[in-house]
N, C-alpha and C positions, 0 to 999 in steps of 0.2 A: 226454677229448675224443672218446670213442667215438661220440658222436652226430653227428659230422661226416658230411656226404654225404646225409643224409635229414632232412626235417622231423620234429620230434617227433610221434609217433603213426603212423610209417610202418608199424609192425608191429601195428596195432590189432587185426587179425583174430586174431593169435596170442594176444592177451590176452583173448579171449573177447568182443570187442565185436561179433562177427557179420561176415558176409562182405560185407555191403552197403558198409561203409566202405572195405573193401579195394579196391573197384572204383572209388573216387574217385581221380582222378589227383592226385599231389602234386608240387610243384615246389621245386627248390633253386636259389636265386639267390646264396647266400653262398659263392661259389666258381664253378666251371664250372657253367653252366646245365644242370640235369638234371631229368628227370621220372621218376616212379615210379608204378606201379600194383601195390600189394602189394609183393612183393620183386622185381618185374620192372622193369628200367630201360626207359624209352620212348625210341624213336628220334625226336628232336625236329628232325632235319633239319640244314640248313646253318647256319653261324653267323648269317647274316642272318635266316633264319627264326626262329632262337632269339632274336635281338634283338627281333623283333616280339613273340614270346611274352613276353619279359621286359618290354617296354613295356606290354603288357596286364596282366601280373601285378603290376607295381609300381603299377598303378592298378586293382587288382582290384575288381570289383563297381561300377565306374564306367564311364560311356560314354567311349570313346576314339574320337574322330572319325578318319576316313580321313586328313584333312589333318594331324592330330597324328601319326599313324603315319608319314606321309611325312616329316615333319620329324624324326621320331625316327630313321629309318633312313638318311636321306641329307642331306648338306649341300645338295646341288643335285639334287632328285629327277629321274630320267630321264623321258622322255615317257610311257612306259607303266608308271609306278611304281604307279598305283592298281590296274592289272591284276595286277601282281606281288603286291601286298598281298592281293588276293582269292585268288590262288593259294596263298599261304602260309597264309591262314586255312583254306582248304579242306583242305590237307594236314594242318594241325594238328588239325582236327576229326576226321579219320580216325584220328589217333594218340591223341588224348585221350579220345574216346568212340566206339570203332569199331563198337559194336553198336547205336547209337541212330539211328533214322530221322530224328528231329529233334534238332538240337543243343540241349543243355541246359547245357553248360559254357562253350563259346565261341559266343556268340549274337550275331546282328545286332541293332542297336538304333539306330533313327533313321538318322543318317548315319555310324555307326561300329559298333564292336563292344564287347562286355562279356565279361570273363572272370569266370565265377561259380564259385567254389570255396568249400567250407566252410572255416571259420576255421583249423583246424589244418593246412591243406594247403599253406601257403606258409611256408618257413623264415624269410623276412623278418618275417612277422607273428608267428610264434612268438617270434622274437628280441625284437621290440618289446614283446610281452606280458610276457616274462620280465623285461626291463629295467624296465618300468613297475611290475611287482609288486615288484621289488627296491627300487625307489625308495620305494614305500609302506612296505615292511618297514623300510627304513633310517630313514625319517622317524618311524616308530613306535618306534624304538630296538631293533629286532630285527636287529642287524648280522649275526648268524650266518646267519639265513634269507636276508638280502639277498646275502651272499657266495655261498651255495649257488645261488640263482637266477641270479646273474650268471655264476657258473662254468658253469652249464648253458647260458646264452645264448651265452657265448663259445665253448663247445664245438660250436655249430652250424656254425661257420665251417670252410671247407676250403681257404682260399687267397684270392686276389684275387676280389672279387665281380664277377659278370658276366664272368668271365675269357674272353678271346678274342672278345667280341662287338664288331662294328663299329657305327658310327653315333654321332651326337652325343648321343642320349639315353643310351645305355649309358655313354659317356664321362663325362657329367655325373653320372649316378647312381652310377657306380663310385667317383667321388671322394666323393660324399655318404655312401655306405655305408661306405667305408673310414674316414671320420671318425667315423661312428656306432660302428664296431667299436673304434676306439682309445679313444673315450670310455667304452665299456662295459668294455673291458679295464682301463682306469685305475680305474674305479669298483670293479670286482671286486677288483683287487689292493689298493686302499685298504681295502676291507672286510675282506679277509683279514688285513691288518696290524692292523686294529682288533680283530680277534678273537684276536690273538696268534700267528698262523701265519706269522711273519716268515721263519723258516728254510725253510719249505716252498715259498715263492714266489720265492726268490732265483733259481732256475734260470729260471723263467718271465720274471721281470723282466730278467734278463741277455739272454735272447733278444730281447725287445722293444727293449731299449736298443741292441743290435747292429743290429737292423733299422731303427731310427729314432734315430740318434745325436744328432740335433738336438732331440729331443723332451724338453725339460727336466723336465716333470712325471714322466715315467717314470724319469729319472735320480734325481729326489728320492726316489721310492719305493724304488729299488734301494739308494741310500745309507742310507735309514732301515732297510730290512730287514737290510742288512749290519751296521749299527751295533747294532741290537737283538740280532743273533746273535753279538755279541762280536767282530766282524770290522771294527774301527774303521779299521785301515790300508787295507783294501780299499775301505771307504766313502770315505775321502779320495782314494783312487786314482780312483774313479769321477768325483769332482769335477774332478780334474786332467785326466782324459780329456775331460770335457765342455768345459773351458776351451779345451783344445787344438783340439778339433773346431770349436767355435764361432768361434775366432779364424781358423782356416785356411779355413773355408768361408764364413763370414759377416762376419768381421772385427769381431766384437763379443765382449763379456765375458758370462759367465753372468748371468742375471737376479737380482733381489734375493732371491727366495725360495730359489733354489739357493745363493746366497752366504750367506744367513742360516742355512740348514741346515748348511753347511760350518763356519761359526763355532761353531754349537751343538755339533757333533761334536767340534771341537777342544777345547772347554771342558767336555765331558761334561755338557751341559745336562740336568738331571733331567727337563725337560719332554719330552725325546725318548724317555724310557723306554717300554717296552711298557705299554699300559693294563692295569690290574688289573680283575678281574671285578667288576661292580657288586654291592653288598651286597644280600642278600635283604631284602625288606620285613619289618619287625618285626610280630609278631602283633598283630592288632587295627588295622592301618593300612589296611584295605581301604576305609574310609570316611573322610570328612573332606576338607579342602582338598587340592588337587593341588599338589605343589611347583612344577611347571612346567606351568601350564595349557595344554592343547592349543589351538593356533590353526590349524586345518586348512582354513579357508575358502579356496577358490580366489580369485585376485585379482578384484576387481570390474572390470566393463567400463568402460573410460575413456569410451567414447562411448555409454553407456547412454542410451536415449531413450524418452520416452513413459510412459504408464500411471501418471502421478503420483498420481491418485486411488486406484488400486488399491494402489500402494506404501504410501500413507498408511493405507489400510484394513488391510493385512496387518501393518504396523508396530504398529498399535494391537492387533490380534488376538494378536500374539505376546508381549504383556506378560503374564508369568505371575502374575496377581494374582487369578484367579478360583478357584472351588472345584475345578476340574479342570485338568490340564496342557493347555496349548494344543497342538493337533495340527492343522496347516494343510496342506491338500492342494491342489496345483496340477496340473491335468491338461490335456491337449490334444494335438493332432496333432504329429507330428515337425516341428521347425523353427519352432514357434510362439513360442518364447522362454521356455519354462518354466524351464530351468536358469539362463538369464541373469537372469530376474526373481528367482528364488529366491536366487541368490548376491548380487544387489544388495540385496534386502530383508535378507538375513542380515547384510550389512555395515552396513546402516542401524541394526540393533538390537544389534550385537555388544557394545556397551558395557554393555548390560543383562545380560550373561551373563559376569560377571568370572571364573567358574571354567572358562571355555573354550568352544570351538566345535569340534564334531566334524563331519567331512564324509566321505561315501563315495559313489562312483559305483557304484550297484548293477547297472548294465549290464542293466537289465530289458528293454530293447528289442533286445538282442543274443541270439546263440545260446547264450551261456554266462553266464547271470546270476550275480552274486556270491552265494556261499553265506553265509547269515546267521551261521553259526558262525564262519567265517573273519573276517567283518566284526567280530563281537564280540571275537574274539581281538585284532585290531588296535586296537579301541577300548579294551580293557582295558589293553593295553600303553601306549597313549597317556595313560591315566589313572594310570600309575605302577605297574601290577601287573606283577610280574616274570613272565618266561616260565614258570618252574616253577610259579607259582601260578595259571596260567590253566587252568581245568578242561577236560576232554576233550570233554564233551558240550555240545551247543548249549543245552539247557535249563539246565544248570548255569552256563554262561557268561552266559546272559541273567539268571539270578538274581544272580550276582555283579555284573554290570553295573548292575542296579537298585540293589543295595546300595552299590556304589561311588559312585553319583550321589545317594544319599540326602542331602538337605540342601544340595546344590550347585545353582548356577544355571548350567546348561550348555545351549547351543543345539546341536541336532543337525539337520544337513541331510542328508537321505536322497534323493539325486538319482537319477532314472530307475529308480523301483521297478517291479517286474514285477507283483506281486500282494500281497494282504494277508499271505499266509503268509511272504513274504520280509521284510516290514516288521515284523510283530508282535513277534518276539524282540528287535528293536532299539529298542523304546520304553522310556523310563525309567518309573519307578513313582511319581514324586513331582511335585507341581504346580509346583515351583520351576523345572523345566526346560521347554523348549519344543521342538517338533519341526516341521520344514518338510519335506514330502514332495512330490517331483515324480514324475509318471508319465504315460505316454501313455494308460494305462487309467484308468477313473474310480475304481476301488477302492471300489465301492459298499458292499461288505460291511464295510469298515473304519470304525469310529466316528471322527469328526473334529469338531473345534470349528468348522471352516469349510472349505468346498470352493470352489475357484475353477476354473471351466471356461474356460481361456484361449482367447481368439479372436485372429485376426490384428489387427495394429495398425490404427488409424484412418488414413485417407488422409493427413491432415496429419502424423501421427506418422511414417508411413513416409517421407514426403518429408524430414522433419527428420533421420531416421536416415541417409538417403541423403546429405544434406548434411554430416552429421557425419563420414562416412567418405570420401566423394568430394571434399568441399570445398564450402564455402558459395558461393564465387564461381561455380563451374560450375553449381550448381543455380539460383542467382539469374539467371544468364544464359539459362537455358532452363527456366523454371518449368513450362510445359506439358509438355515432354518429361520432366521429373522426375516429374510426376504420372502420365503414361502409363507410365513405367518402373516406378513403384511399383505401378500397377494390373496391369501384366503379371506382376509378382511376386506377385500375389494378396495384397498387403500382408502377406505372410508374412515375419517378421523375418529368418529364415535366408536366404530368397531375396533380400530387399532387401540384406542384408549381403553376400551373395555377389556380386550384380551390382555393388554399390558398390565392393567390393574390386577387381573387375576394372577398373572405371573408375579407381580410385586408382592402380593399377599401369600405367595407360595414359593419361598426362596429356594426350596429344594427341587422344584420342577425344572426340567430342561426345556428350552424352547422347542426342541424337536418333539417333546411330549405334547406340548400345546398344539403343534402343527398336526400331530396325529389325531387329536381330539377335534380339530377343525376340519379334518379331511372329509368326514361324513356330511354330505349336503343336508341330510334330514336332521342332523343334530347340531349343525353349525350355529343356527340362531340361538338355540338353547345354551350353547357354550359361550355365546357373546352376551353374557349377562353377569354383572358384578356390582353388587350393592344397588345404588340408584342408577347405575349405567345399564341400559338394556336396549340393544339395537332394535329388537322386534317391537318393544314398547314405543320407541320413537316412530317407527313406521306405522304402528297402529293408530297414532294420532291423526296422520294424514288419511289413512284408510277409513276411519270412522266418520270423516267429513263427507264421504262420497254417497251419492244417492244410489238406489238399488241397481239401476242400469249401469252406471259408471263403475260401481264396485264389481259387478259381474265382468265387465270389460277388463278391469285391472287384473282380475284373477285369470281369466281364460287366455288373455294375450301373453301370459307368462309361460304357457305350456310348451311352445316349440323350443327345442334346442337351437343353438346357432346364435348369430350376432344380432338378430332382430327380426321384425316382421314388416312386410309391406302393408299398405292400406288394403290392397286386395286380399292378402292373406288374413288380415284382421277381420274383414267382412266374413270370410269363410269360417274362421274360428268362432265368431259371435253369431253366425247364422243371420247376418243383417246385410242390407245393401252397403256397398263399399263406402258411399258418402256418409252414411250414418255411423259406420265403424270408424271412419276417419275423424268425424266430429268427436266421438268419445275418446279416441286416442289423443286428439289435440287437447281435450279437457284435462286428461291425465298428464300430458306434457306441461300444460300451464300450471299444474299443481306440483310439479317437481317429481312426479311418480314415474314418468317416462322421459327419455330424451329423444329428440328428433334431429339426428345428424344431418339429414337433408329431407326435402319435402317428400311425404309419402312413405317415410321409413321410421320405425320406432324401435327403441332399444331400452332394456332394463339394466340398471346396475345389478351386478351379480347377487348381492344380498337382497335387494328388493325382489328379484326374481324368485329367490328361495322363499321369501316371505309370502309372495303371491301364490306360489305353488302349494305352500302349506295351507293357505286359505282354501285352495281348490279341494284339497283332500278333506278339509273339515266341513266345507259348506256345499260343495258340489258333488263330491264322491267320485269313485273310480270309474263308474259307468259314464258319467258326463265327461270326465277327463279323456277317457279313451275315445268317446264319440267325437269330441272336438278335434283331437289329433288325427283321427281317421278322416274327418271332413277335409282337413288341411291336406292330408296325404293324397286324397282323391283330386283335390284342386291342383296339386302339384303334378300329378300324373297327367291330367288333361292338359295343363299348361305346357309341360315338357313335351308331350306328344304333339301339341300344336307347334311348338318350336321345331321339333324334328321335321314336321311336314314342310316347314318353310326352309330350314337349313339343308335337309336332304330330301327334296321333293321326289315323291314316287317310291321311296324305300318302304318296305312293308311293315316295319316294326310298329309304327304309330298306330296303324289300323289293327295290328295284332292285339295290342293291349288296351286301346281306347277307341273301338270302332264307333264311328258316327258321333263321337263326343265333340261338342262345340266348345272350343277353347278361345282364348283371346286372339284378336287379329294383330298381325305385325306388318309393318310397312317395309317388307323386304328382309333378306337374311342379315344385313348389317344391324338393323334395329332389333331383330330377334336375338342375335348374339349379344348385343348390349344388354338386353333384358336378362339373358341367361347368366352373363357374368355377374350382374348385380344380385342375382337371387341364388346362385348355385351353392354357396356355402350353407345357407339356411336349408335348401332342399336336401342336400346330403346329410345335414345334421338331423333333420326331421325323419328322413328315411332310416338313418341309423338308430334313432330313438325308437321308432315303431318296430324296427327289426329286433331290438333287444327285449321288447315286451313279450313275455311268453304267451299272452293272450292277444297279441296284436295281429293286424291284418297282413300276415307274412306274404301271401300271394300278391297282394297289392304292392308291397315293397319290391318284390321280385320283378313285377311288371315295370315299376318305375326304374329299377336298376337297368332293365333292358334298354329303355329309350334314353337313359342317361349315357349310353354308349357314344352318343354324339360328342361328349366331352373328349373321348379318346380321339375321335376324328379331328378334333381341334387341338389336341395336345394339352387340354386343360384339366387341372385337379386330378391327375391320373393316380397318384398314390392314395388319395382319399377314396376315389371310386374303387380302386383295387381292394382296399380294406373293407369297404361296404359290401361289395359283391361277394367277397370271400365269406364274410360272416353270414350273409343272407343265404348263400348256397349251402353252407354247413347247417344252418337252422332249418332250411327246407328239407334237407336230407334227413335230419333228425325227426322232422314232423311228417315224413313220408309224403312229400309233395313233389313228385318227380318233375312235373311240368315247370313248376316254379324253380326248382333246382337247376334245370336245364337253362332257363333264361338267365338266372344269376351267373351261372358258370360261363355262359357265352360272353357276358361282359367281362367277367374275371379273366378269361383267357386273353382277350385283346389288351386288357390293362397290363397283364403280366408281360405280354410281348413288347408293349410300349416301354416297359421298364427294363427290358433286356433280360427278363427272368425266363429264358427260353425253355429250360427243362420243365419247369412247372407249367408253362404255357402249353407245351406239347401234351402233358398229362391231362390238363383241363380240356384241351381240344378233343382228345380221345373220349373223355367222359361225356362231353356235349354230344358227340356223334352217337355214342351209345344211348344216351338219354333221349336225344332227338328221335332216333329210330324207334325207341321203346314207347314214346308218348305220341308219336305221329306228328311231331313238330318239324316238318320238312323244311320250313323257312330257315331254320337254324343250321341245316346241314351244309349248304355250300360255303358259308363263312367259316364254319368249324373246320371243314376239309382244307380250305385254302390257308387257314392259320396253321394247320398241321403241316402243310407243305412249307410255309415260310419258316417255321421253327425247326423243320427237319433238315434244312440245308446244312451240310457238313456233319450231320449225325445219321443220315440215311443215304442210301444209294441215290445218285442223281436220277436214275430212271424211276425209282419209287416216288421221289418228290415230284417229278414231272407227271406221273400218273395221278397223283393226288390233285395236282393243278387241273389236269384235264377233266377229272371226275367232278371237281368243284364247279368248273365252268359249265359242264353238261347239266349238272343238277340245277344250277342257277337258270340256265336257259329253259329247263323244263318247268320252272315255276311260272314262267310267263310274265315276269316282272323285270322291265328293262333296267331299272335302277339297281336291283340286286345283281343282275347279270353283269352290268358295267362295273360294279364294285368288285366282284370276284375276278373278272378278267383283268382289271387294273392291278389287283393284288398279285395275280398270276404273273403280270409283267414284272413286278418287283422280284418274284421268285426266279424268273428267267434271268434277270440281271445277276442275282446271286449265283446262278448256275453258269453264267457266262454266255447265255443265249441272247445276245444283244439284239439281233435282228427280230427274233420272236417277241422280245420284250417291247421293242419299238412298235411293232404292229398291234400288239394287244393294247398298249397304252393309247395309241391313236384311235382305235375303235372305241375304247372306253371314254376317251376325251370327247369324241363326237357325240356319243350318247348323252353324256352329262351336259354338254352344251345345249342339246335339244331339250333336255329336261329342265334346264335352268338351275342345275345343281352346282353352285359356285365352289362349295367345299370339295365335291367330287372332282371338279376341274383342277383345283389346286393339287390334289393327290396325283392326278394323271399327268399334269404338267411336270411334276417332280419325277414321276416314273419315267416319262419320256426323256427328260433331261439326263437321268442316270444312264438310260440306254444309249443316248447319243454320245455321252462321254465315253462309254465303253466301246462305241463304234469309232471313236477318234474324231467325232464332229464337235470339237470343243466350243467353237463360237456359237453353233446352233444350241448346244447345251446351255451356254450362258444366257442366251435369249430366253429359253424356257424357264430357267431359274429366275430371271428378272420378271417375266410374266407372272410366275408363281408368287413372287414377293409383292408385286403390284396388287394381285388379287387378295392376298392376305391383308395388306394395308387397307384395301377398300372394305374388307370385312371387319376391320378393327381387331384382328386376331394376331397376337404376337407369339404365342407359344410354339407354333410350327416354324417360325422364322429362323431360329438358330440352325436347324438342320438344312434348310434351303440355302442359307448364307454360306454354310460350310461347303455345300455342293458347288455353289457359285465360286467360292474361293479356289477350290481344287480345279474346276474347269478353267478359270482365269489363269491359274499357274500353268496348266497344260497348254493353254493357248498362247502363252508367252506374255501375259499381262500381270507381272508380279505386284505392281502398285495397286491394281484393282483387286487382286487377291488379298492383299494386306487390308485394304479398306473393308472388304466383305468379312474377313475373319475377325477384325476388331469389332465390327458391329455385332457379329455372331456372339462373341464373348460377352459383350455388354448385355445383350438381351438374355443370353443363357443364364447369367448370374441373377437376373431379375425373375425369370419365370421358373427356375428350378429344374430338377432332375440332373443328376451328376453326369450322365453320359453325354448330355447336350454340352455341358461345360467342357468335358474332356475332349470331345471332338473339336470344339471351337479352339481350345488351346493348341491342339495338334495342328490345325489348319493355320493358326497364327504363327506357330513356331516355324512351319515350313515356309510360309510367305516371308517371314523375317530373314531366314537363312538365304532365300533366293535373292533378297535385296542386299545381302552382305552384312546384315546385323546379326552376326553369328552368336554373340554372347547372349543377347536377349532371346534370340530364337531358340538356342539350346536350353535356356532356362524355361521357356514355355513348353518345349518338348519334354523336359524332365518332369515338369509339373503335370503334364498330360499323362506321362507314363505312370506316375504315382496314382493318379485318379483311375486309370484303366486297371491298375493292379487291385485297387480297392473294389472295382466293379467285377473283377474276374470271379471272385468267390460267389457273388450273387447272380452272375450271368446264367449259371447253370443251376441256381438254387430254386 
């Protein structure tokens, strides 16, 4: 019992493990609460402060909310209880890590605190580890080892657990821990009796019987030990004492087991004699059938749900009838259900392996992975090899293991493997066996017959799992809430199971209440904890494996909103060369902490992203977080400005926001647009993220919003850009940044016009004109004036609209920028078409088209071909209009841009109709509708439906044509309210 008072490993420095471990605080809870650093006991403060530390320690590495701490310390918390908790935390930090500027052991996390200690630092965890190892040893038939482990576990105790601590939490856990101690003591003394040490344990048993006179199992062991030591009369006396105590205190007789043992002692039952040593295996018996085939699979999950096709596939894969042994690997992030699936599949196929099933938890995701040599030793004993016959070296054990399995049909489940080096020695050598391996890492170097990268459940499967745990009636009563709850869990099985378990334990909660609790991203991980189920704790196992550099990458790469980051963006976030950042991201992908949907692109699962961002707040801080996002935002500004220079060469906005900035090179506009499409969702998300930050770089976001106007030129992501520009403009106005406000509103007005929100677009155009004049941003004035003209048609006098067009063209000419001048004149051509001035429109469009051709501006050419085509249609030159529309489509296809195609195809359909080609009109209208439904915006679809309806009627298909026209009319009616909104 010499280990009592300190967790195992308290003198690690003395054993040559280095001084760093000696600086880690260690806590003892199995007695009076004590703390140690090296050989120095720590002053942990008052009993209530120690109670708070114990509450954190018994949930180590898990978030404990302030509310939970209040409930732990007080039956009825006082008014300033939360302040008291913060005071206790502050004091404990000074004791636990006095030399740290930032806490690393007792850290704030969301709405609570986390105590982070390495695994050997809590005596409760050492105790549980020893008891679990003893259970495995005993199950494998190694009773002597089990007895030794349990003896060591029981030696950690130094009295009543959590002695002297106040509060309901300490009281409840004191009872739980005492029960765990009694169970361990009983298991230890049973194992000692099984190894023949009956005389040696009589004193220990007598002490425990005296302390717990009503505990019948302890009396049974004492009677048996006395009887086997030749002290039959004393054994009978123990029974008499038990009867008397039970009658006096409880009014009952001893139970049937104790009475049966008493009768056996009276008649000298041979079955009570001490066990004899098991006979050594005869030479040559290392191979062949196993007398008692091992059946080590954990219990199957009663509520297993989903993945039926995958189960069937793996079942077929594990049939050992091919030329090589089946080795199936299941990999994926923590909590995705690898172990659950593997155990379920193993039970499905177990009948095909009559010689047994072996199972081991390799603890690959933890700090202390299982040693292959020790696993082989346990496997060999399970296969009937005596302890004395197990070789000392891992290689020799692996060879004997393969020999022992020769000719046998055994299934081996290796759960939570760390790497191929851990798995390799555990593989049989014959094809009649099969192996199922789970791992968070991909284990790419290991040859397998099949690999499965496990993804989260489908939405419907997640809801079924929720119903299986929380109850079908509750899910049926709130189906929408059930889906939102599963979605908030990221469809991750562990998260769904955890949330469902919380609901199951709270029958009065509605699903919608749980959805509300999960809505907060900062609290979501704390909500996903129920008993032993904890999503954050599962993620922490993977994170704790990472070296410092990879851990930093895991944290910082989570910062951008949006669907993921490119390798280039990763380099910017990490302030590293792109190649180095990609190497770190690939390492995280190999460990299941990132996904890589295609080369150079990386994504987080939603909950992993929340976990990583929580770590950023705890370990990096707000300054580092904001700096990383700003670095990325500047990178995107330079990149988008470079794209602008390629897509709209000569236009002044790129130089306005990023003068002389060297961005990436692009091989022409088509390649630039491909890059833009791949990155735009993330760029918009990060811009919105920075724009929402009160301390964020708002001027930088406004500049980025201005050059993102090229999206409108291409008809891409218009609603998202409209929303972003509006929020940035309002924020800039509130922050008194008129230059930034003008730039954001310029993009906003064109987005509103594209969405047919003409009244708001006119209002914003007027604001930009006023702001541009006030701040001297003359570059914005021509575009704002021409937008005012375009949105003023039908709402202002034609002469007034024409005057705005002329002023816009004159101002653009005055800027001395050919691209800006061509753009404004081309937009004036569209205004002329709306005014019925088709000749002027044609002339303007041709002048702008010639300028854009000289500049190499393909997007400008598309717009001007379209403008000239509309003018030609108005002039009655329908065949010429069709040619321009076709040229326009060819240019869009060459650019790989589909968003503008519906409008061009509708124009082509109308010109074909007017030219007397109804079949060609029908073909164009049908294509317009197909593309419009893919790229979005209701007015595109409505126009396509109208064109299709007219073409069908022209061809005599009146029923279908009228149906299309009716549907178009309904869509235009829906748009009418917003057109002037």
